N, C-alpha and C positions, 0 to 999 in steps of 0.2 A: 368945271371939272379940271383938276390940276393934272399936269403931265409929270411923269417921273423924270428925274434929272437927266437920264441918258437921252430921252427924246427931246427935251428942251435944249440940250447941247447940240443935237443934230439940226434943229430948226434954226439955231442961231449961227452955228459955225460950219454946219454941214457934216456929212458922215466921215468918220476917221478911217484912214486907209489901213488895210491889214499889213503886217510885217511881211517882208519878202522871204522866200525859202532860205536864203542864205542867213538872214538874221535869226530865223527859227533854229537853224542848225547850230549857230554860235551859242544861242541861249541854252539849248539842250546839253551841249558839250560842257558849258560852264557849270550847269547844275550837277551833271554827273561827276565832274572832277571834284566839286565841293563835297559831294556825298562820300566819295572814296577817301578823301583826306579826313573827314570827320570819323568815318568808320575805323580807319587805322589808328587814329588817336584814341578812340574809345577802346579798341582791342588791346593796345599796349597797356592802357591803364588797368583793364581787368586782369590781364595776364600778370602784371607786376603785383597786383593786389593778392592774387591767388598764390603767387610764388612766395611772397613775403609771409603768408599765413601758413604755419606748419600744422594746423589742427587736422586731425584725420577726417577723411570724407565718410560720412555716415549715410547709409541708405535705409530707409524705412519702407518695408513692403507691407502693404495692407493685406490682412487675411480676408478671405471670402466669407461674408456673413449671410449670404443668401438674399440680400436686399438688392433690388434692381438699381443700376447706376442711373444718375440723373441724365436728362436729355443733353445732347452735345451743345445745344444752343444756349443752355443755361450756364451762367458763369460758375466756374468751379470754385468751391470754398477754399479759403486759405488753409494750407496744411498746418497741423499742430507742430509745436517745437519738437525737434528730434530728441529722443531720450539719451541719457548718458551712455548706455550700453544697448546695442541692438541684439540682446539675448532673448530668444523666444521663451514664452511661458512653458512650464512643464507639460501642460496638456498639448502644446504645439510641437514639442520636440519629437523627432523621429523615434518610433518605438523599436529601437535596436534590440532591447532585451527580449523581444518576442521571438527572436530567431531560434531560440532553443525551445520555445513553447510548442512548436509544431515540428517535430523532428523529421517527418516525412515530406514536408513541403519545402521546395527550394526557396531560398531567400530572394527577395526582390528589392530593388532600389527604386525609389520614386520620390519626386519632390512634393507629391501630394501628401499632406499629413493624414494619419489614420483617423478613423472616426473616434471622437472623444467619448470617454466613459464606457467603451465597449472593448473587451479583450478578445484575443484571437480564439477561434473556436476550439483550438487544440491546446490552449494554455493550461498549465498546472497551477494548482493552488499554492500560494506561498506559505505553506505550513511547515512545521518542523519535520514532518515525514516526507514532504515533497510529493505527496501522493495526491492525484487528481485525475479527472477524466473529462473528455470533451462532452458537451451537451449533445453533440450530434454523433460523434464517433468515439466510443469508449474503447480504451486499450483492452485487449483480450489476452487471456492466458493461451499458451500454445495448445496444440491438439493432443493433450495428455489422455491416455485411455487406461492406464494402469497406475494406481497409487499404492505405495507400500509405506506403512508407518511402523517404525520400530520404537517401542516404548521402554526406556530404562526407568530406574526408580530412585527417588530420594537423594538426588545430587544437585548441588548448586552449579551455576555456570562455571565458577572458578575451578572446581574439581572435575567437572564433566568435560568441558571443552577448553578451559583455561590452562595456564602454565602448570598448575598443580595436578592436572589430570594424569593418571597412571595408564590411561588407554591411548598409547602412542599411535596405534593403528588408526584410531578414530581421529585424533587431533593432528596427525601427520599425514599418513597416506590418503585417508578419505577426505580430509578437509581441503587438500590440494586439488581434489577433483570436483569440488562443488562450492556452494555459497554457505557461509556460516552466519546465521542471524544472531547477532550478539544480544540484542534487546528483545528477547523472546521470553514470555513469562507464563508460569502456571497461574491458575485462577483461584486455587484454594489449597488447603492442606486437608486430607492426606491424598495418597495415590488414587484410591478408588473414586474420590470426588472429581478429580481431574480427568480420569479415564471416561467416566460417565459424561462429563461436560463435553469432551471431544466427540463422543458418539451421538449426542442428543441435544446439546445446547442447554441442558438442565443444570441449574446450580445445585450445590450440595445440600443434603439434609444432614441432620445431626448424626444419623446412622452411617451415611456414606463418608462423612468427614471423620469417622472412626474406623473406616475400612470394614464396616458391617460385621461385627462380631456375631450377630444373630441374623440369620437369613430370613428377614421378615418383610412382608409386603408393605408397600408404602400406603399408609392410611390417608388417602387423599381427601382433604376437606373441600377444596375448590381449586380453580385455576386462576392464577394471578396474572399480572401483566407480563408481557413478553413470553407468553406460553408456558409459564412456570407452574408446575404442580406443587400445591401447597400441602404440607403434611410431613410426616416422619416415616422412617422405614427406608429400605434400600432396594427393594425389588419393585420396579415400576410396572404399572398395569398395562395390559395389552394395547390400550388406546394411546399410549405414549408414542408420539412420532420419534423415529430414530433415523440415523443415516442409513442403516440397513434396510428399513422399510421403504425409505425413499428410493434407494437403488433398485429394489425389487419392482417397484411400480414402474420404473423406467426401463425395466428388463436388463439391468446391469447386475453383475454378480459380485458377491463378497465372500470373504473367508477369514477366519481367525486361526492363527497358529500360536498355540500357547504351550510353552515348554512344560513338561511334567504330566500331561494327560495323554491318553490314547497312544502310549509308547511301550506297551508290553503288559504282561500279565500282572505285574506288581504296581501298576500305575492306575489312577482313576480313568474311567471311560471318557470318551469324548463328551463335550458339553456337560462336564461334571459340576455339580453344585450340591449343597446340603438340602435336606428336605425343608419345606416351608415352615418357618417358625423355629427351626432347630439352630443350635449354636454351631458355629463354623470351627471345627477343630484345627483347620489349617491357619487360623488367625492366632492361635495360642502360642506362647513362647515355648520353645523346646529346650530340653535340658542337656542333650548330648548330641555329638556329631553323628552318632549312629542313627539317630531318628530325624536327621535333617530333612525337611520336606522337599520333595521335588516339584510340588505344585501348591500354590496358594490361590484360593478361589478369587480373592479380590484383585489378583493380577489378571483375571479374565473377565473384563467388564461386561462382555456380551451376555453373560448368564444372569445379569441383574435386570434384564428386560424380559418381561413375560412374553412379549411378542416373538422373542427369539427362542426361549427355552420351551415354550408350548407349541412351537412349530416343529413338525416331523423332521424337517431337514436340519435341525440343530446338530444332530450327531454327525452329520457329514460336512457341516460348515464350520463347526467350532472344534478344531482338532489339534493334535500335537505337532511338534516341529518336524517329525519324521515324514510328514506328508508334503512338506514344502518342495523338496527337491523334485519329486515326481510331477507336481503341478506346474513347476517352472519349465518343464521339458518342452512345452509348446505355448504359443501365445493364446491359443484357444482354451487351454486348460488352466491358464493363469487368471485368477479373479480380477475384476476391475478394481476392487478395493481389498487390500490385505492388511490385517492388523496382526502384528508380531510382538509377542511378549516373552522375554526370557524368564526362566524360573527364578525362584527366590535366591538361589545360590549363584546365579549368573547375571542378575539384573543391575548390578552396580551399587546396590544399597550399602551404605557405610557400616551398617550393623551386620555382623555375621549371621547367616541363616541358621546357624547352630554353633555352640561353643567349639572352638578348634578349627572352624572353617575360615577360609579367606573372605575378605570383604572389600568393598569399594570398587572403583572402576577397573582395578586389575582383574576382577572376576568377570567383568563384562567384556574384557579384551578378547578372551578366547572365544566367547560366543559370537562376537562381531566378526572375528577372523574366519569363523566357520560358516556363518550365514550370509553375510553381505556379499562375498564373491559370487555365491550362487545366484543372488538377485541380479548383480551387475552383469553376469554372463548370460542371463536369460534373454530370449527374443523379445518378450513383452517389455522388459526394461529398455533394451537397446533401441527399439523402434519408437516407443512413445511412453516411456515410464517416468515416474517421479518417486524418489525414495526420500523419506523424511525420518531423521533420527533425532529423538528428543528425550526429555525426562519428564515424568509425571509431575513432580514438584520438588522444591528445595526443602531442606530440613526446617522444621518449625522451632527446633531448639538446638543448643550446642554452638560450637565455634562458628559454623557457617549458617546459622539461623537467618532466614530471609523470608519476609512476608511482603515484599514489594510487589507492585502490580502496574498495569498500564491500561490504556484503551478503554477508559470509562468504566473501571472496575465496578461491577454491580454490588449493591447491598443485598446479599442473598436473603430472601424472606424466610427461609426455613432455618436460618442460623440466628443465634442471639447476637445482638449488636456487639461488635468488638470493643474491647476496652484496653487501656494501658498501652503497652508497646505495640501490640497488634493494630490498634486503631491508628497510631501515628505512622506506622510502617506501610499502611495501605491495604491491609487485610487481604492481600493476594497470596499466591503460592510461591512467590519469589522468582528471581531471574534464573532460567534454566538453559536457554540457548536452543537452537534448532539448526541442524545441518541438512541442507538440501542437495541432492544429487540427481542429475537428469541429463540425458543427451541434449536437452534444450538449454542447459545451463553451461556457461563458460567455465572451464576448469581454472582453479586457483583464483577465484574472485576475491575481492577485498571484503573485509568485515562489513556486514550490512547494519546500518544504524537505525533502520526503521523499527518502530515498536509494534510487536504482535503478541498474541497469546494463543491458548488452545482454542478459544472460540474463533480466532482468525484462521487457524488451520482447518477447522470444520467448515467455515465459510468458503475457504479456498477449494476444498474437496467438492463441496456442493456446487460451486461455480464451474468447476471442471466438468461435472456431469450434468449441468443444467438443472440443478435442484433448487428449491426454495430454501431460504435460510431458517434454520430451526432455533427456537429459543433465543439465548443471548448472542448467538452467531449473527443475528440480524440487528444487533444494537447499533445505534447511530455512530458510535466511536470505534466500532470494531470493523476493520477493513480486511478483505482478503489479501493474500500476498500480492505484492505489486508485480504487474506484468514485466516491469523493467528488470526483474531478477532473472528473466529468461532470455 
């Protein structure tokens, strides 16, 4: 058995003596001194190398990927080469644009990136109208309890609310007190078709699109999509849902104030309309100023619903303008929904109601100056009211002819398909404008560029009173007035 070299050395020469403590101290000091000198030399070299290099220092921070880090005992992999620019990817950038998406929430600063592919719960859609709502908390309209709608006739936006308007009280005094919706559209020609649309969500028939020269019942063949009654005629059957029937079910009140009826012995009675199947004399053109009509049936759309005219209360709810002042005396006597229609000589129509009579928006000026202050001074309006002033439609012919539309304009099943200019123009009722006044609206607001139409106004009234959307008011592209207007 062989011995290792150390034991063989000890057998031959004996055990080696250990160094003395002094020698140990000298050796340790020597090694320490050598280490300090080597460290200084290496440090100066590294510092000089870094100083001579002017390249910017780049820091690469790894994003959390949800994968557990390797054990500390395992050797770390070599980092990848640094990129030219340390710019985060778009999905990693702080979502600064969302600060306006949730107006009620205070902004927060954090180094933690937001969850990818998920928007804030209060963010708005990036659409042309800027309209959107949270999937959890939808923006709501204010607590409106009284809605007044004033309906003028046959004027485009340019002459009703624009610089060419002769109604300076409307475009001056009143506009400064509310919000003017520039891009507000009628849905058809003529007046009656739009008035029926506003009160029921029904599209026009050939008879309503001609202002119903014969007071005929609608010959309903069937019910089409979006709750549309298919057929012709202009008097809707009792089963037709209307805004008025909706309000009654919810125990809300409604009333129509139509100039020219129920205002003396020489005027038609309240809830006036021709006999079923009879021609409407008020729709005929008159030949002299002496016989100028004070009332035209088609300006009173409520009498085209059998559910209204066959109801005993029609005579007390479809009345003349003389009843408005007394009803406004208290909030309790003011209806939740009021429809107000000036007569044919005061409605702004550019065609004179009779030869020799004034025409256009100048005729509406006096009516508005007389009626609107009564509404604005009422308790019902001051506490929780909303006043909407608009026009049933723009002219279909002439200098200001306009058939433009918006909001997913329907192809009305009861009308023939449009052709020629009407087809290209959009087959709507043209741009008419809408002025909103309310204690909830800031005075002197800027022109509103959102797109709306008469179906939008119906949807808004229904939303105010918690009602379901009727007919085309429930269309996918029809939206109620934005809560941001208030």
